[in-house]
C-alpha positions in Angstrom: 7.5 14.0 7.7 3.7 13.2 8.3 2.5 9.8 8.6 0.5 9.1 5.4 -0.6 5.4 5.6 -0.2 2.3 7.7 -0.6 -1.3 6.6 -0.7 -4.3 8.8 -0.1 -7.8 7.3 -0.5 -11.1 9.1 -0.3 -14.0 6.7 -0.9 -16.5 9.5 -4.4 -15.2 10.3 -5.1 -13.6 7.1 -5.5 -10.1 8.5 -4.9 -7.0 6.3 -5.3 -3.5 7.5 -4.8 -0.5 5.3 -5.3 3.1 6.5 -4.6 6.2 4.5 -4.9 9.7 5.8 -7.3 11.7 3.6 -8.4 8.4 2.0 -9.9 5.1 3.1 -9.5 2.6 5.8 -10.2 -1.0 5.7 -9.9 -4.2 7.9 -10.0 -7.4 6.0 -9.7 -11.0 7.2 -9.1 -13.4 4.3 -11.4 -12.3 1.6 -13.9 -10.7 4.0 -14.1 -7.1 4.8 -14.7 -6.5 8.5 -14.8 -2.7 8.4 -14.3 0.1 5.9 -14.6 3.9 6.4 -13.0 7.1 5.3 -9.9 8.5 7.2 -9.6 12.2 7.7 -6.4 14.1 6.6 -5.2 14.2 10.2 -6.6 10.9 11.2 -3.0 9.2 11.7 -1.3 12.2 13.3 -1.3 10.8 16.8 -0.5 7.2 15.9 2.7 7.3 18.1 0.9 8.5 21.2 -0.7 5.1 22.1 -2.3 1.9 20.6 -4.3 2.0 17.4 -7.9 1.0 18.2 -10.5 0.4 15.5 -14.1 -0.9 15.8 -15.6 -3.5 13.4 -19.2 -4.6 13.1 -18.5 -7.7 15.3 -15.5 -6.7 17.4 -12.4 -4.6 17.4 -8.8 -4.3 16.5 -6.2 -2.9 19.0 -2.5 -2.9 18.3 0.7 -1.1 19.0 3.1 -0.2 16.3 6.9 -0.1 16.8 9.6 0.8 14.1 11.7 -2.1 12.8 14.6 -1.8 10.4 16.1 0.8 8.1 13.7 3.1 6.4 13.3 3.4 2.6 13.7 6.9 1.5 12.3 7.8 -2.0 12.5 11.3 -3.7 10.9 12.3 -6.9 10.1 15.6 -8.5 6.4 14.6 -8.9 5.9 12.3 -6.1 8.0 14.3 -3.5 9.9 12.8 -0.6 8.6 9.5 0.9 9.6 7.1 3.6 8.5 3.6 4.2 9.6 1.6 7.4 8.9 -1.9 8.5 7.0 -2.0 11.8 6.3 -4.7 14.4 2.7 -5.0 15.2 1.6 -6.5 18.4 -2.1 -6.6 19.8 -5.4 -8.5 19.1 -8.2 -8.7 16.8 -11.7 -9.5 18.3 -14.1 -10.9 15.8 -17.4 -12.2 17.3 -16.5 -14.9 19.9 -13.0 -15.4 18.5 -9.8 -13.4 19.6 -6.7 -13.5 17.5 -3.4 -12.6 19.0 -1.2 -10.6 16.7 2.6 -10.4 16.5 3.3 -9.6 12.9 4.9 -7.0 10.5 3.4 -4.0 9.0 4.6 -0.8 7.2 4.4 2.9 8.2 4.5 5.4 5.4 5.5 9.1 5.7 5.7 11.9 3.3 6.3 15.6 3.2 4.5 18.3 1.1 7.1 18.6 -1.7 5.3 16.5 -4.2 3.0 18.0 -7.0 -0.7 17.4 -7.5 -1.2 14.2 -9.4 -3.9 12.9 -11.5 -2.9 9.3 -10.9 -0.6 7.9 -8.2 0.3 4.5 -7.4 1.9 3.2 -4.1 3.0 -0.3 -3.7 4.9 -2.1 -1.0 6.1 -5.7 -0.7 7.0 -7.1 2.7 9.3 -10.1 1.8 9.3 -13.3 3.8 13.1 -13.0 4.6 12.7 -9.6 6.1 13.1 -7.3 3.2 10.9 -4.4 2.2 10.3 -3.1 -1.4 8.7 0.4 -1.8 7.4 1.8 -5.1 5.8 5.2 -5.7 4.6 6.4 -9.1 2.7 9.6 -10.0 1.5 11.5 -13.2 0.5 15.1 -13.3 -2.9 16.3 -14.7 -2.9 16.5 -18.4 0.2 14.4 -18.9 0.4 11.6 -21.5 -0.5 8.1 -20.1 2.8 6.4 -19.8 5.7 8.6 -20.9 5.1 11.2 -18.2 4.6 9.0 -15.2 7.4 9.2 -12.7 8.3 6.1 -10.7 10.9 5.7 -7.9 11.7 2.5 -5.9 14.2 0.9 -3.5 14.6 -2.2 -1.4 15.8 -2.5 2.1 17.1 -6.1 2.6 19.1 -8.0 5.1 21.7 -8.0 2.4 21.8 -4.2 1.8 20.0 -1.3 0.4 19.4 -0.7 -3.3 17.9 2.1 -5.2 16.3 1.1 -8.6 17.0 3.3 -11.7 14.2 1.9 -13.8 10.8 0.6 -12.7 8.3 -1.2 -15.0 5.0 -1.8 -13.3 2.1 -3.4 -15.4 -1.3 -3.9 -14.0 -4.4 -5.9 -15.1 -7.8 -4.7 -14.0 -11.2 -6.2 -13.7 -14.2 -4.7 -15.6 -14.8 -2.3 -12.6 -11.3 -0.8 -12.9 -9.8 -2.6 -9.7 -6.3 -4.0 -9.9 -6.2 -7.7 -10.1 -2.7 -8.8 -11.3 0.5 -7.1 -11.7 4.0 -7.8 -13.1 7.1 -5.9 -12.0 10.7 -5.3 -13.2 13.1 -3.3 -11.2 16.5 -2.4 -12.7 19.3 -1.2 -10.4 21.6 1.6 -11.5 24.6 -0.7 -11.2 25.2 -3.4 -13.9 26.7 -5.5 -11.3 23.3 -6.2 -9.6 20.7 -8.2 -11.5 17.2 -6.9 -12.2 14.4 -8.0 -10.0 11.4 -9.6 -11.6 8.0 -10.4 -10.0 4.3 -11.1 -10.4 1.4 -10.5 -7.9 -2.2 -11.3 -7.7 -5.0 -9.6 -5.5 -6.1 -11.3 -2.3 -8.8 -8.7 -1.2 -9.5 -5.0 -1.9 -11.8 -2.1 -1.3 -12.7 1.1 -3.2 -13.3 4.5 -1.9 -14.9 7.3 -3.8 -14.0 11.0 -3.4 -15.8 14.0 -5.0 -13.2 14.0 -7.7 -11.9 10.5 -8.1 -11.5 7.2 -6.3 -9.0 5.2 -4.4 -8.6 1.4 -5.0 -6.6 -0.4 -2.2 -5.8 -4.1 -2.5 -3.6 -6.7 -0.7 -1.4 -8.6 -3.3 0.5 -11.8 -2.9 3.9 -11.6 -4.7 6.5 -13.9 -6.1 9.8 -12.3 -7.0 13.0 -14.4 -8.3 12.4 -17.0 -5.7 11.1 -14.8 -2.8 7.5 -14.5 -1.6 5.8 -11.6 0.0 2.7 -9.7 0.6 1.8 -6.0 0.5 -0.6 -3.2 -0.4 -1.2 -1.7 -3.8 -3.1 1.5 -3.8 -4.2 3.4 -6.8 -5.5 6.9 -6.4 -7.4 8.4 -9.5 -8.2 12.1 -9.4 -6.4 15.0 -8.0 -4.3 14.2 -5.0 -4.4 16.7 -2.2 -8.0 17.3 -2.6 -10.3 18.4 0.3 -13.0 16.2 -0.9 -13.8 13.5 1.9 -13.4 9.8 0.9 -16.4 7.6 1.0 -16.1 3.9 1.0 -18.2 2.8 -2.0 -17.5 -1.0 -2.4 -15.3 -3.9 -1.1 -14.4 -7.1 -2.8 -11.9 -9.8 -3.6 -12.7 -9.6 -7.3 -12.1 -12.6 -9.4 -13.4 -11.3 -12.8 -11.5 -11.7 -16.1 -8.8 -8.9 -16.0 -8.0 -6.3 -18.6 -4.3 -5.1 -18.8 -3.4 -1.5 -18.7 -0.3 0.4 -17.6 
């Protein structure tokens, strides 16, 4: 399994870091984007060899990433095999004359090459305040109808157990530039003995990276789910996945425009 992406979430300081191999990387503090740049396909291959160090315009981020908790394993015909695992993040962020010590949680995502090329893919994670993790992956092949052909798989790893979800309903609202702003979520377990999970999320900050054949919208969302709260990334990739076109960060924002609803 190859490391595909890493996210670091520290609600106390407002830090959000999202790095996707073959996509974009961004460091955000509150609603301010400190750094944004493309990440090459092999950019995260040596992540386990030492600390992760990134430069910003006014400082740097240096952290060590250690696994924590049971991994979520997702398997789909279109999306392929994916894993998501909570991680413990320790290090520091230097921004100007300020140093922020970090001891927080993050998520490391891995995948193999068994998935198909997709025209649209959506990756969503929620790190719950009580130690749980929800991971959702959705994908649609080129030329497929908008809703009916999208495959979505999801599971939760929680102190109370591990649950695979049989049905995933994810509805997203976008601003006029096509960036995700709000979302509602329904997750239905296969067992009727377990209640469905309902939630809603809103964007905190986000960035957009353009490729030669599409674009990648990455955002940090704040979630509320049936009495639980959480934060996590919501990435939408439009255009052929697996393309060799390099990503180019085009714009960053914490958009607050009136949203439009789509699937």
